[in-house]
N, C-alpha and C positions, 0 to 999 in steps of 0.2 A: 504494499499499499504506500502511496506517495503522500507525504505530509508537507504542508507549507509551514514556514516559521510563524506566519501571522497568527496572532491570538494565542500564542504559547509564550510562557516565561521560560527562556532558555537558561541553561546553567551559567553562561557568561553574563547575561543580563541580571540574573539573581545575584551573582557575585558583586556586581556594580551597585545594585540597590541595597543589599544587606550590609555592605561594607563602606557605604558612603560616609565621608568624614563629617557631614553635617546633615540635618534633617532635609529630606526631599519633599518639597511642596507638591500637592496633588497635580497642579498644572505641569510641573517639571517632570513628574512621574509619567503623566500621559505623553508628554513630548518624547521622553526616553523610549517608552514602549512603542509609540507610533513610528519613531525613527528606526527602531530595530526591526519592525515589521515591514515597513514600506520604503525605506531608504534605498536609493540606487547604489550608493557607495557605503559599504560597511567597513571596509578595510583601511587602516592607517598604513603608512609606509612600513612601519615595524611589522605589522601583521602580514603584509605582502612578502616581506623578507622571510618571516617565519613560515609562511605557507610554502614558499619555494624550497625551504630547508627540510620540510616534513618528510619527504620520501627518503632523503639520505639518512635522517635520524631514525626512521622506522626500519630501514635496511640494516643499520648498525644494530638497532635493538633486537632484530631477529637473530643475530649471531650469539646472543647470550644463551647459555646452556639451560636456563630456567624458562626460556620462551619456546613453547611448542608450535604456535602459529599466530599470525597477525592477519586481521581481516579489515577491509575498508567498511565503513558504514556511513550512513547519512543521519538525518535528524531522527531521533528516537523519542517517542512520546510515552510518558508514564501510563501504565495501565490503571494505576490507583488514582492518579491526579491528572486528568486529561489535559489540562492547561499547562502542565509542566513538561518540558522537553530538554533534551541535551543532544549535542552533536560532537561526540568525542572524535578525536583524530583517527582512532582505530578501536577495534575490540581485539583482545589478545587472549589466547589460552596460555596461562603461565603455571608454573609449579609454585604453590604458596610455600611459606617457611616450613610447613610440615611435609612438603613433597607431593601434596595432592594437586591435581590439575583443576584449575578454576578459570572462569572467565573474568576479565577485567577491562573496563574502559581505559583507553590510553590517551593521555593529553600531552602534547608536545609544546613546549614553550621555549622559543628561541630568544636568547638574550642579545639585544641589539646595541644598546647604549654601552659606552666605555665602562661606566660604572657597574652596570648589571653584569657585563662580561667579567670584570674583575672579581665581583662577588661570587659568580659561578666558578671561576678558576680557583679562588681561595677555598671554596667548599670542596671542589674536586681534589685539591691537593691535601686538604685536611683529612679526607677519607681515602687517600692513596689512589684516587681515580677509580674507585670501586663503586659498585651499586650501593646506594644508601637505602636500607630497608627500615622503614618506620611507619608507625601508625599516626593518625591525625592528632593524637594526644601525646606523642613522644616529644621530648625536649628539642630534638634537632629538626623538627618539621619547620619551625620558624626560619631556620637557616636556609632552607631550600625552596620554600614557597610562601608567597605573600598571602594575605587574607582572601583577596579576590580569587586567587588560583585555588586555594584550599576549599573555598565555598563552591567553586566551579566543580571540583573533583567530588565533593560530597553530594552535590545535586546530580552529577552523572551517576554516582553510585545509587542514589535513591531512585532516579528515573529508571535505571536498568534493573533494580533490585539485586545488585551484586555487592558482595562483601569486600572486594579487593579493587584497587585502581592502580594504574601505573602513571607516574608523572615524570616526564622526561625534560630536564633542563639542558638546553643545547646552546651552542654558539653558532653563528652563520658559518657554513661550510665554504671551502674554497673550490670545490668541484662538485660534480653531480653524484659523487660516491662518498663524500665525506661531510658529515654534519657535525 
């Protein structure tokens, strides 16, 4: 079934609304929602760079031994809350920390600004460039993901009724094969 974004609160929009630094007036909320539903231009320059980088990042992600498979997906509507939707960058079959195969939405975030790239590289070095496994309530979650991204991941998990998620922080690649 084909779903339109219109009249759904997506995980991205929920992150923006729930983590706003100030109260959002009703009129501003309506403008945000209408803009997300009907705008011709949804992507910023950073988002376009990230979108170009996604295939390379997902290709690299597939090489990890805990990843069984990765699938493309579109907009997913919640069965329980039909106005709630998410569009993860992929859905993966991964082995959870217990070794069981589970489905998980995958979200790729490409760090574009010099500051964000430096933060990502610092975290990578701190963890010896290894995969960081943590739950949303672990101490190190704040190091790797901001509140908007954490909310987006939680909404993706809620929408899909899945218990796990994958968050990939990347830097822009220099070729089609490196993210």
